[in-house]
C-alpha positions as a printed NumPy array, in Angstrom:
array([[-130.912,   45.052,   33.337],
       [-132.337,   44.603,   36.598],
       [-132.568,   47.283,   39.043],
       [-129.882,   45.805,   41.4  ],
       [-127.327,   45.614,   38.526],
       [-128.334,   49.147,   37.33 ],
       [-127.77 ,   50.602,   40.903],
       [-124.373,   49.033,   40.97 ],
       [-123.509,   50.41 ,   37.469],
       [-124.696,   53.944,   38.584],
       [-122.725,   53.688,   41.634],
       [-119.412,   52.601,   39.749],
       [-119.949,   55.557,   37.166],
       [-120.42 ,   58.108,   39.979],
       [-116.998,   57.012,   41.557],
       [-115.037,   58.989,   39.256],
       [-116.018,   62.17 ,   41.251],
       [-117.481,   63.893,   38.393],
       [-120.895,   65.433,   37.845],
       [-123.139,   63.175,   35.685],
       [-126.397,   64.204,   34.174],
       [-129.447,   61.939,   34.51 ],
       [-129.886,   62.071,   30.878],
       [-126.525,   60.863,   30.073],
       [-126.856,   58.054,   32.61 ],
       [-130.251,   57.037,   31.013],
       [-128.601,   56.903,   27.595],
       [-125.823,   54.706,   29.059],
       [-128.159,   52.191,   30.849],
       [-130.786,   52.258,   28.249],
       [-133.576,   53.465,   30.673],
       [-135.659,   56.623,   30.803],
       [-134.465,   59.766,   32.494],
       [-137.392,   59.29 ,   35.206],
       [-135.986,   56.001,   36.009],
       [-132.565,   57.427,   36.842],
       [-134.306,   60.092,   38.974],
       [-135.925,   57.316,   40.953],
       [-132.778,   55.34 ,   41.073],
       [-130.885,   58.522,   42.546],
       [-133.671,   59.019,   45.081],
       [-133.378,   55.336,   46.077],
       [-129.529,   55.65 ,   46.426],
       [-129.846,   58.803,   48.511],
       [-132.408,   57.366,   50.877],
       [-130.465,   54.252,   51.498],
       [-127.361,   56.421,   52.578],
       [-125.246,   56.113,   49.484],
       [-123.131,   59.348,   49.369],
       [-124.677,   61.084,   46.312],
       [-125.277,   64.618,   45.895],
       [-127.318,   66.407,   43.211],
       [-130.896,   66.972,   42.003],
       [-132.931,   66.713,   39.062],
       [-131.746,   68.961,   36.328],
       [-128.351,   69.634,   38.146],
       [-126.487,   66.251,   37.638],
       [-125.236,   63.984,   40.355],
       [-121.924,   63.144,   41.905],
       [-120.454,   60.876,   44.622],
       [-119.269,   62.616,   47.834],
       [-117.789,   59.728,   49.611],
       [-114.431,   60.326,   51.246],
       [-113.551,   56.532,   50.864],
       [-114.737,   54.235,   48.233],
       [-113.889,   50.574,   48.177],
       [-112.713,   48.692,   45.016],
       [-114.914,   45.441,   44.123],
       [-114.544,   42.66 ,   46.421],
       [-115.592,   39.066,   46.473],
       [-117.024,   37.521,   49.621],
       [-117.537,   33.86 ,   50.37 ],
       [-120.726,   32.665,   52.015],
       [-119.227,   32.44 ,   55.348],
       [-117.725,   35.911,   55.18 ],
       [-121.002,   37.436,   54.046],
       [-122.784,   35.74 ,   57.209],
       [-120.073,   37.341,   59.455],
       [-120.662,   40.692,   57.91 ],
       [-124.451,   40.232,   58.335],
       [-124.082,   39.096,   61.857],
       [-121.645,   41.958,   62.742],
       [-123.993,   44.679,   61.109],
       [-126.98 ,   42.893,   63.034],
       [-125.053,   43.104,   66.336],
       [-124.298,   46.815,   66.062],
       [-127.811,   47.735,   64.768],
       [-129.181,   45.806,   67.596],
       [-127.298,   47.112,   70.483],
       [-124.632,   49.745,   69.383],
       [-124.71 ,   53.334,   70.367],
       [-126.845,   55.756,   68.393],
       [-124.353,   56.826,   65.923],
       [-123.094,   53.188,   65.42 ],
       [-126.642,   51.959,   64.922],
       [-127.21 ,   54.606,   62.325],
       [-124.007,   53.497,   60.544],
       [-124.88 ,   49.861,   60.659],
       [-128.38 ,   50.44 ,   59.248],
       [-126.804,   52.522,   56.497],
       [-124.359,   49.525,   55.706],
       [-127.358,   47.148,   55.72 ],
       [-129.17 ,   49.196,   53.276],
       [-126.174,   49.652,   50.982],
       [-125.604,   45.978,   51.192],
       [-129.16 ,   45.098,   50.386],
       [-128.794,   47.58 ,   47.248],
       [-125.698,   46.084,   46.051],
       [-126.646,   42.261,   46.372],
       [-130.374,   42.508,   45.633],
       [-131.841,   38.706,   45.356],
       [-128.217,   37.522,   46.038],
       [-128.57 ,   38.681,   49.657],
       [-130.175,   35.493,   50.862],
       [-133.231,   34.592,   52.964],
       [-131.896,   35.397,   56.584],
       [-133.13 ,   38.703,   57.596],
       [-130.666,   41.618,   58.228],
       [-133.08 ,   43.782,   59.89 ],
       [-132.397,   44.231,   63.69 ],
       [-134.58 ,   43.656,   66.591],
       [-136.047,   46.589,   68.364],
       [-133.455,   48.196,   70.502],
       [-133.977,   48.271,   74.374],
       [-133.263,   51.823,   75.593],
       [-132.079,   50.517,   78.986],
       [-129.772,   48.087,   77.368],
       [-128.477,   51.115,   75.159],
       [-127.947,   53.354,   78.264],
       [-126.054,   50.502,   80.288],
       [-123.726,   49.576,   77.335],
       [-122.878,   53.064,   76.843],
       [-122.059,   53.506,   80.576],
       [-120.098,   50.226,   80.752],
       [-118.078,   51.185,   77.739],
       [-117.126,   54.47 ,   79.161],
       [-116.194,   52.999,   82.543],
       [-113.961,   50.397,   80.796],
       [-112.284,   53.068,   78.961],
       [-111.759,   55.27 ,   82.109],
       [-110.942,   52.226,   84.373],
       [-113.837,   53.112,   86.726],
       [-115.651,   50.94 ,   89.21 ],
       [-119.2  ,   50.582,   88.834],
       [-122.187,   49.682,   91.233],
       [-124.72 ,   47.431,   89.674],
       [-127.935,   45.861,   90.613],
       [-128.806,   42.439,   89.164],
       [-131.767,   40.812,   90.384],
       [-131.899,   41.079,   94.195],
       [-128.137,   41.444,   94.476],
       [-126.05 ,   44.677,   94.406],
       [-122.375,   44.561,   93.932],
       [-119.374,   46.618,   92.933],
       [-117.381,   45.55 ,   89.923],
       [-114.345,   46.388,   87.853],
       [-115.677,   46.198,   84.342],
       [-113.09 ,   44.609,   81.954],
       [-114.665,   43.888,   78.703],
       [-118.035,   43.616,   76.931],
       [-118.749,   40.357,   75.116],
       [-121.535,   39.547,   72.614],
       [-123.037,   36.045,   72.153],
       [-126.19 ,   35.004,   70.748],
       [-127.757,   38.406,   70.943],
       [-126.88 ,   38.581,   74.686],
       [-124.272,   41.291,   75.922],
       [-122.314,   40.369,   78.853],
       [-119.865,   42.357,   80.878],
       [-116.925,   40.572,   81.956],
       [-115.662,   41.923,   85.318],
       [-114.16 ,   41.623,   88.613],
       [-116.747,   41.461,   91.143],
       [-115.41 ,   42.724,   94.552],
       [-118.064,   41.279,   96.649],
       [-117.828,   37.842,   95.071],
       [-114.031,   38.329,   95.11 ],
       [-114.016,   36.49 ,   91.676],
       [-114.535,   37.075,   87.978],
       [-118.06 ,   37.15 ,   86.841],
       [-119.815,   37.656,   83.332],
       [-123.009,   39.586,   83.895],
       [-125.695,   39.757,   81.251],
       [-126.204,   43.366,   80.652],
       [-129.932,   42.732,   79.742],
       [-130.507,   41.611,   83.527],
       [-128.949,   44.68 ,   84.975],
       [-131.576,   46.783,   86.601],
       [-129.451,   49.699,   87.77 ],
       [-125.784,   50.874,   87.024],
       [-123.807,   53.766,   88.252],
       [-120.339,   54.72 ,   87.599],
       [-118.254,   55.416,   90.881],
       [-115.66 ,   58.141,   91.032],
       [-113.019,   55.512,   92.133],
       [-110.529,   54.245,   89.601],
       [-109.023,   50.884,   89.6  ],
       [-105.536,   49.763,   88.671],
       [-104.394,   46.331,   87.58 ],
       [-103.867,   43.791,   90.442],
       [-102.499,   40.388,   89.987],
       [-105.334,   37.995,   89.428],
       [-107.918,   40.473,   88.792],
       [-107.054,   41.453,   85.208],
       [-108.693,   40.635,   81.889],
       [-105.553,   38.542,   81.022],
       [-106.052,   36.643,   84.104],
       [-109.722,   35.995,   83.294],
       [-108.961,   34.89 ,   79.714],
       [-106.312,   32.171,   80.935],
       [-108.335,   31.025,   84.077]])
């Protein structure tokens, strides 16, 4: 049995919520106890919720476990893309969760993962900060002052879009008096203003989508 299948088997056995001794797992899988110790260390390092140490036994601690599911090639690519997007430009907690999911996916699929890399590109701290501020402003319906290139303007942020590794802030630009989709990567400075905005005919996200 290869490592990938063995890790899947160990994970499946642990999902009963009971404590399993490394010796018993080794016998059931036909490997040495030392191999089980290494496998458990690998699972724990990749974020699989397993508690236990050598000599004490191991058990799963996940609050939620998923039953086995089958993914088509297209579904797997969508999952890969979504995880890469969040690992690339999500907030810190989201990035960590996405990286944990990537590691679990690699463990579960092994050689079946395919050749396309899942690893994210290096995150831009300015992008991270701008995304967080924009998300908060959208939720609070606060206006923002942004500097893009040589232009300063006031916007009503409406939505964040992601396309081709580029984040865009869909907004109503109060100086242009029109909708705009600003590349967040191009924003030099952003500040959240104290003033709130309310929906006005012709300036809402719905109006943008149907325009």
